[in-house]
C-alpha positions as protocol buffer text, in pm:
chain_id: "A"
residue {
  index: 1
  type: MET
  ca { x: 7240 y: 7522 z: 14076 }
}
residue {
  index: 2
  type: GLU
  ca { x: 7450 y: 7688 z: 13991 }
}
residue {
  index: 3
  type: ASN
  ca { x: 7791 y: 7421 z: 14066 }
}
residue {
  index: 4
  type: SER
  ca { x: 7545 y: 7206 z: 13765 }
}
residue {
  index: 5
  type: LEU
  ca { x: 7545 y: 7549 z: 13536 }
}
residue {
  index: 6
  type: ARG
  ca { x: 7934 y: 7590 z: 13539 }
}
residue {
  index: 7
  type: ILE
  ca { x: 7985 y: 7225 z: 13461 }
}
residue {
  index: 8
  type: SER
  ca { x: 7710 y: 7280 z: 13209 }
}
residue {
  index: 9
  type: LYS
  ca { x: 7915 y: 7593 z: 13091 }
}
residue {
  index: 10
  type: GLN
  ca { x: 8248 y: 7449 z: 13060 }
}
residue {
  index: 11
  type: LYS
  ca { x: 8074 y: 7124 z: 12881 }
}
residue {
  index: 12
  type: ARG
  ca { x: 7917 y: 7342 z: 12617 }
}
residue {
  index: 13
  type: TYR
  ca { x: 8305 y: 7527 z: 12646 }
}
residue {
  index: 14
  type: THR
  ca { x: 8508 y: 7188 z: 12591 }
}
residue {
  index: 15
  type: ILE
  ca { x: 8233 y: 7054 z: 12321 }
}
residue {
  index: 16
  type: LEU
  ca { x: 8308 y: 7354 z: 12104 }
}
residue {
  index: 17
  type: SER
  ca { x: 8659 y: 7361 z: 12082 }
}
residue {
  index: 18
  type: LEU
  ca { x: 8666 y: 6972 z: 11986 }
}
residue {
  index: 19
  type: LEU
  ca { x: 8420 y: 7106 z: 11729 }
}
residue {
  index: 20
  type: LEU
  ca { x: 8693 y: 7363 z: 11639 }
}
residue {
  index: 21
  type: LEU
  ca { x: 8965 y: 7093 z: 11638 }
}
residue {
  index: 22
  type: VAL
  ca { x: 8787 y: 6857 z: 11383 }
}
residue {
  index: 23
  type: VAL
  ca { x: 8646 y: 7125 z: 11163 }
}
residue {
  index: 24
  type: GLY
  ca { x: 9051 y: 7233 z: 11160 }
}
residue {
  index: 25
  type: ALA
  ca { x: 9165 y: 6952 z: 11127 }
}
residue {
  index: 26
  type: GLY
  ca { x: 8954 y: 6850 z: 10847 }
}
residue {
  index: 27
  type: TRP
  ca { x: 9036 y: 7197 z: 10687 }
}
residue {
  index: 28
  type: ILE
  ca { x: 9354 y: 7095 z: 10689 }
}
residue {
  index: 29
  type: TRP
  ca { x: 9361 y: 6758 z: 10589 }
}
residue {
  index: 30
  type: PHE
  ca { x: 9090 y: 6852 z: 10263 }
}
residue {
  index: 31
  type: SER
  ca { x: 9360 y: 7128 z: 10132 }
}
residue {
  index: 32
  type: ARG
  ca { x: 9635 y: 6996 z: 10139 }
}
residue {
  index: 33
  type: VAL
  ca { x: 9904 y: 6989 z: 9831 }
}
residue {
  index: 34
  type: GLU
  ca { x: 10084 y: 6637 z: 9808 }
}
residue {
  index: 35
  type: ALA
  ca { x: 10459 y: 6681 z: 9695 }
}
residue {
  index: 36
  type: GLY
  ca { x: 10564 y: 6728 z: 9397 }
}
residue {
  index: 37
  type: SER
  ca { x: 10191 y: 6754 z: 9240 }
}
residue {
  index: 38
  type: THR
  ca { x: 10229 y: 7153 z: 9170 }
}
residue {
  index: 39
  type: THR
  ca { x: 10308 y: 7323 z: 8828 }
}
residue {
  index: 40
  type: THR
  ca { x: 10418 y: 7556 z: 8715 }
}
residue {
  index: 41
  type: SER
  ca { x: 10089 y: 7684 z: 8637 }
}
residue {
  index: 42
  type: ASP
  ca { x: 9997 y: 7681 z: 8955 }
}
residue {
  index: 43
  type: ILE
  ca { x: 10205 y: 7981 z: 8986 }
}
residue {
  index: 44
  type: THR
  ca { x: 10028 y: 8291 z: 8972 }
}
residue {
  index: 45
  type: ALA
  ca { x: 10320 y: 8492 z: 8834 }
}
residue {
  index: 46
  type: PRO
  ca { x: 10674 y: 8438 z: 8812 }
}
residue {
  index: 47
  type: ARG
  ca { x: 10866 y: 8578 z: 9174 }
}
residue {
  index: 48
  type: ARG
  ca { x: 11187 y: 8546 z: 9292 }
}
residue {
  index: 49
  type: GLY
  ca { x: 11307 y: 8211 z: 9299 }
}
residue {
  index: 50
  type: PHE
  ca { x: 11200 y: 8053 z: 9061 }
}
residue {
  index: 51
  type: GLN
  ca { x: 11256 y: 7911 z: 8648 }
}
residue {
  index: 52
  type: ALA
  ca { x: 11178 y: 8228 z: 8428 }
}
residue {
  index: 53
  type: PRO
  ca { x: 10935 y: 8157 z: 8180 }
}
residue {
  index: 54
  type: ALA
  ca { x: 11119 y: 8043 z: 7838 }
}
residue {
  index: 55
  type: PHE
  ca { x: 11005 y: 8225 z: 7493 }
}
residue {
  index: 56
  type: THR
  ca { x: 11072 y: 8250 z: 7159 }
}
residue {
  index: 57
  type: LEU
  ca { x: 11053 y: 8691 z: 7010 }
}
residue {
  index: 58
  type: ASP
  ca { x: 11094 y: 8822 z: 6738 }
}
residue {
  index: 59
  type: SER
  ca { x: 11326 y: 9082 z: 6771 }
}
residue {
  index: 60
  type: ASN
  ca { x: 11376 y: 9472 z: 6624 }
}
residue {
  index: 61
  type: SER
  ca { x: 11699 y: 9342 z: 6414 }
}
residue {
  index: 62
  type: GLY
  ca { x: 11457 y: 9079 z: 6236 }
}
residue {
  index: 63
  type: ASP
  ca { x: 11650 y: 8744 z: 6363 }
}
residue {
  index: 64
  type: GLN
  ca { x: 11438 y: 8583 z: 6686 }
}
residue {
  index: 65
  type: PHE
  ca { x: 11584 y: 8566 z: 7023 }
}
residue {
  index: 66
  type: SER
  ca { x: 11493 y: 8227 z: 7297 }
}
residue {
  index: 67
  type: LEU
  ca { x: 11513 y: 8289 z: 7660 }
}
residue {
  index: 68
  type: SER
  ca { x: 11614 y: 7943 z: 7725 }
}
residue {
  index: 69
  type: ASN
  ca { x: 11938 y: 7702 z: 7804 }
}
residue {
  index: 70
  type: GLN
  ca { x: 12068 y: 8090 z: 7814 }
}
residue {
  index: 71
  type: THR
  ca { x: 12352 y: 7991 z: 8104 }
}
residue {
  index: 72
  type: GLU
  ca { x: 12668 y: 8227 z: 8158 }
}
residue {
  index: 73
  type: LYS
  ca { x: 12483 y: 8519 z: 8120 }
}
residue {
  index: 74
  type: VAL
  ca { x: 12261 y: 8716 z: 8362 }
}
residue {
  index: 75
  type: PHE
  ca { x: 11929 y: 8913 z: 8226 }
}
residue {
  index: 76
  type: LEU
  ca { x: 11720 y: 9200 z: 8288 }
}
residue {
  index: 77
  type: ILE
  ca { x: 11440 y: 9173 z: 8128 }
}
residue {
  index: 78
  type: ASN
  ca { x: 11190 y: 9494 z: 8021 }
}
residue {
  index: 79
  type: PHE
  ca { x: 10860 y: 9472 z: 7985 }
}
residue {
  index: 80
  type: TRP
  ca { x: 10741 y: 9847 z: 7818 }
}
residue {
  index: 81
  type: THR
  ca { x: 10536 y: 10051 z: 7592 }
}
residue {
  index: 82
  type: SER
  ca { x: 10567 y: 10317 z: 7387 }
}
residue {
  index: 83
  type: TRP
  ca { x: 10253 y: 10558 z: 7572 }
}
residue {
  index: 84
  type: CYS
  ca { x: 10366 y: 10471 z: 7922 }
}
residue {
  index: 85
  type: PRO
  ca { x: 10567 y: 10768 z: 8081 }
}
residue {
  index: 86
  type: PRO
  ca { x: 10781 y: 10568 z: 8370 }
}
residue {
  index: 87
  type: CYS
  ca { x: 10933 y: 10330 z: 8058 }
}
residue {
  index: 88
  type: LYS
  ca { x: 11014 y: 10635 z: 7883 }
}
residue {
  index: 89
  type: THR
  ca { x: 11120 y: 10760 z: 8170 }
}
residue {
  index: 90
  type: GLU
  ca { x: 11387 y: 10471 z: 8288 }
}
residue {
  index: 91
  type: MET
  ca { x: 11481 y: 10394 z: 7955 }
}
residue {
  index: 92
  type: PRO
  ca { x: 11778 y: 10569 z: 7921 }
}
residue {
  index: 93
  type: ALA
  ca { x: 11899 y: 10450 z: 8310 }
}
residue {
  index: 94
  type: ILE
  ca { x: 11865 y: 10086 z: 8124 }
}
residue {
  index: 95
  type: GLN
  ca { x: 12048 y: 10166 z: 7794 }
}
residue {
  index: 96
  type: GLN
  ca { x: 12343 y: 10311 z: 8052 }
}
residue {
  index: 97
  type: VAL
  ca { x: 12331 y: 10015 z: 8229 }
}
residue {
  index: 98
  type: TYR
  ca { x: 12284 y: 9759 z: 7936 }
}
residue {
  index: 99
  type: GLU
  ca { x: 12672 y: 9975 z: 7803 }
}
residue {
  index: 100
  type: ASP
  ca { x: 12864 y: 9917 z: 8077 }
}
residue {
  index: 101
  type: TYR
  ca { x: 12788 y: 9555 z: 8204 }
}
residue {
  index: 102
  type: GLN
  ca { x: 12748 y: 9424 z: 7869 }
}
residue {
  index: 103
  type: ASP
  ca { x: 13028 y: 9283 z: 7793 }
}
residue {
  index: 104
  type: ALA
  ca { x: 13084 y: 9205 z: 8176 }
}
residue {
  index: 105
  type: GLY
  ca { x: 12787 y: 8917 z: 8129 }
}
residue {
  index: 106
  type: LEU
  ca { x: 12495 y: 9104 z: 8117 }
}
residue {
  index: 107
  type: VAL
  ca { x: 12211 y: 9111 z: 7797 }
}
residue {
  index: 108
  type: VAL
  ca { x: 11970 y: 9309 z: 7826 }
}
residue {
  index: 109
  type: LEU
  ca { x: 11568 y: 9230 z: 7651 }
}
residue {
  index: 110
  type: GLY
  ca { x: 11301 y: 9518 z: 7566 }
}
residue {
  index: 111
  type: ILE
  ca { x: 11005 y: 9359 z: 7532 }
}
residue {
  index: 112
  type: ASN
  ca { x: 10763 y: 9558 z: 7404 }
}
residue {
  index: 113
  type: ALA
  ca { x: 10402 y: 9418 z: 7473 }
}
residue {
  index: 114
  type: THR
  ca { x: 10325 y: 9469 z: 7129 }
}
residue {
  index: 115
  type: ASP
  ca { x: 9980 y: 9366 z: 7173 }
}
residue {
  index: 116
  type: GLN
  ca { x: 9897 y: 9638 z: 7433 }
}
residue {
  index: 117
  type: ASP
  ca { x: 10099 y: 9883 z: 7204 }
}
residue {
  index: 118
  type: ASP
  ca { x: 10163 y: 10038 z: 6806 }
}
residue {
  index: 119
  type: LEU
  ca { x: 10421 y: 9873 z: 6612 }
}
residue {
  index: 120
  type: THR
  ca { x: 10526 y: 10150 z: 6458 }
}
residue {
  index: 121
  type: ALA
  ca { x: 10552 y: 10382 z: 6779 }
}
residue {
  index: 122
  type: ALA
  ca { x: 10720 y: 10100 z: 6924 }
}
residue {
  index: 123
  type: ARG
  ca { x: 11032 y: 10130 z: 6687 }
}
residue {
  index: 124
  type: SER
  ca { x: 10994 y: 10514 z: 6722 }
}
residue {
  index: 125
  type: PHE
  ca { x: 11054 y: 10464 z: 7040 }
}
residue {
  index: 126
  type: VAL
  ca { x: 11374 y: 10261 z: 6994 }
}
residue {
  index: 127
  type: SER
  ca { x: 11520 y: 10481 z: 6752 }
}
residue {
  index: 128
  type: GLU
  ca { x: 11494 y: 10811 z: 6940 }
}
residue {
  index: 129
  type: ASN
  ca { x: 11636 y: 10701 z: 7289 }
}
residue {
  index: 130
  type: GLN
  ca { x: 11909 y: 10489 z: 7060 }
}
residue {
  index: 131
  type: LEU
  ca { x: 11878 y: 10155 z: 7244 }
}
residue {
  index: 132
  type: SER
  ca { x: 12132 y: 9914 z: 7126 }
}
residue {
  index: 133
  type: PHE
  ca { x: 12030 y: 9604 z: 7373 }
}
residue {
  index: 134
  type: PRO
  ca { x: 11804 y: 9362 z: 7211 }
}
residue {
  index: 135
  type: ILE
  ca { x: 11443 y: 9477 z: 7176 }
}
residue {
  index: 136
  type: LEU
  ca { x: 11216 y: 9200 z: 7126 }
}
residue {
  index: 137
  type: PHE
  ca { x: 10778 y: 9267 z: 7001 }
}
residue {
  index: 138
  type: ASP
  ca { x: 10550 y: 9006 z: 7224 }
}
residue {
  index: 139
  type: ARG
  ca { x: 10335 y: 9075 z: 6967 }
}
residue {
  index: 140
  type: ASN
  ca { x: 9966 y: 8883 z: 7064 }
}
residue {
  index: 141
  type: GLY
  ca { x: 10080 y: 8883 z: 7434 }
}
residue {
  index: 142
  type: GLU
  ca { x: 10163 y: 8539 z: 7507 }
}
residue {
  index: 143
  type: VAL
  ca { x: 10413 y: 8618 z: 7715 }
}
residue {
  index: 144
  type: SER
  ca { x: 10297 y: 8895 z: 7859 }
}
residue {
  index: 145
  type: ARG
  ca { x: 10000 y: 8616 z: 7989 }
}
residue {
  index: 146
  type: GLN
  ca { x: 10327 y: 8356 z: 8070 }
}
residue {
  index: 147
  type: TYR
  ca { x: 10450 y: 8705 z: 8304 }
}
residue {
  index: 148
  type: ASN
  ca { x: 10132 y: 8771 z: 8457 }
}
residue {
  index: 149
  type: LEU
  ca { x: 10239 y: 9111 z: 8344 }
}
residue {
  index: 150
  type: HIS
  ca { x: 9994 y: 9325 z: 8506 }
}
residue {
  index: 151
  type: SER
  ca { x: 10183 y: 9696 z: 8504 }
}
residue {
  index: 152
  type: PHE
  ca { x: 10420 y: 9819 z: 8323 }
}
residue {
  index: 153
  type: PRO
  ca { x: 10706 y: 9843 z: 8329 }
}
residue {
  index: 154
  type: THR
  ca { x: 10752 y: 9551 z: 8487 }
}
residue {
  index: 155
  type: SER
  ca { x: 11131 y: 9451 z: 8473 }
}
residue {
  index: 156
  type: TYR
  ca { x: 11277 y: 9063 z: 8553 }
}
residue {
  index: 157
  type: PHE
  ca { x: 11643 y: 9039 z: 8705 }
}
residue {
  index: 158
  type: ILE
  ca { x: 11843 y: 8642 z: 8573 }
}
residue {
  index: 159
  type: ASP
  ca { x: 12056 y: 8537 z: 8745 }
}
residue {
  index: 160
  type: GLN
  ca { x: 12263 y: 8256 z: 8528 }
}
residue {
  index: 161
  type: ASN
  ca { x: 12070 y: 7910 z: 8620 }
}
residue {
  index: 162
  type: GLY
  ca { x: 11763 y: 8112 z: 8484 }
}
residue {
  index: 163
  type: ILE
  ca { x: 11633 y: 8221 z: 8814 }
}
residue {
  index: 164
  type: ILE
  ca { x: 11470 y: 8538 z: 8887 }
}
residue {
  index: 165
  type: GLN
  ca { x: 11662 y: 8686 z: 9164 }
}
residue {
  index: 166
  type: ASP
  ca { x: 11446 y: 9004 z: 9176 }
}
residue {
  index: 167
  type: VAL
  ca { x: 11100 y: 9185 z: 8998 }
}
residue {
  index: 168
  type: ILE
  ca { x: 11053 y: 9552 z: 9020 }
}
residue {
  index: 169
  type: VAL
  ca { x: 10713 y: 9620 z: 8912 }
}
residue {
  index: 170
  type: GLY
  ca { x: 10617 y: 10007 z: 8781 }
}
residue {
  index: 171
  type: GLY
  ca { x: 10876 y: 10221 z: 8781 }
}
residue {
  index: 172
  type: PRO
  ca { x: 11095 y: 10469 z: 8686 }
}
residue {
  index: 173
  type: MET
  ca { x: 11364 y: 10244 z: 8807 }
}
residue {
  index: 174
  type: SER
  ca { x: 11702 y: 10436 z: 8925 }
}
residue {
  index: 175
  type: GLU
  ca { x: 12023 y: 10449 z: 8762 }
}
residue {
  index: 176
  type: THR
  ca { x: 12128 y: 10355 z: 9090 }
}
residue {
  index: 177
  type: LEU
  ca { x: 11927 y: 10029 z: 9177 }
}
residue {
  index: 178
  type: LEU
  ca { x: 11978 y: 9893 z: 8867 }
}
residue {
  index: 179
  type: ARG
  ca { x: 12360 y: 9893 z: 8853 }
}
residue {
  index: 180
  type: THR
  ca { x: 12317 y: 9784 z: 9250 }
}
residue {
  index: 181
  type: ARG
  ca { x: 12088 y: 9458 z: 9130 }
}
residue {
  index: 182
  type: VAL
  ca { x: 12307 y: 9343 z: 8820 }
}
residue {
  index: 183
  type: GLU
  ca { x: 12689 y: 9440 z: 9008 }
}
residue {
  index: 184
  type: HIS
  ca { x: 12496 y: 9172 z: 9304 }
}
residue {
  index: 185
  type: MET
  ca { x: 12429 y: 8857 z: 8978 }
}
residue {
  index: 186
  type: LEU
  ca { x: 12699 y: 8937 z: 8789 }
}
residue {
  index: 187
  type: GLU
  ca { x: 12937 y: 8875 z: 9107 }
}
residue {
  index: 188
  type: GLU
  ca { x: 12768 y: 8489 z: 9146 }
}
residue {
  index: 189
  type: LEU
  ca { x: 12914 y: 8470 z: 8756 }
}
residue {
  index: 190
  type: LYS
  ca { x: 13281 y: 8486 z: 8870 }
}
């Protein structure tokens, strides 16, 4: 009798193991993604190693700037608002890094999330901080949605091929961190 109970337990264990194996294989089969079938819409947010989404926005100078087909330069894109304390804190460091590396190929783009800010306050912020890099206005939030923005500030470091090299969410970023990231990307230009 004891021997037949042991066989019964072994059979149940074997059946359970086979059932789990079949369910697991079915899960893998039905949840697979065919090679080449993914698109950028499947990616929740632009991230390291991916192409930076292209955009066109109005600038503080009244011109338009397009991030597409930009080569031979590296980019720091910083999303900010005038009411964001970490944005205020890191802006002098961003300005200094821009001044020091713009001739080496760095382009800084300050994108104001104007749909979440006041345009007059944003322009005052630019003036008060004497920002000389291009300031772009995301008036309807389209670019913020493209970049799946959830926090201010958020910064993207983009190489000369348009590939995101790093993403910093939150802040403030130190001048040392900025210099390290920018110098690394500029080395690739040489």
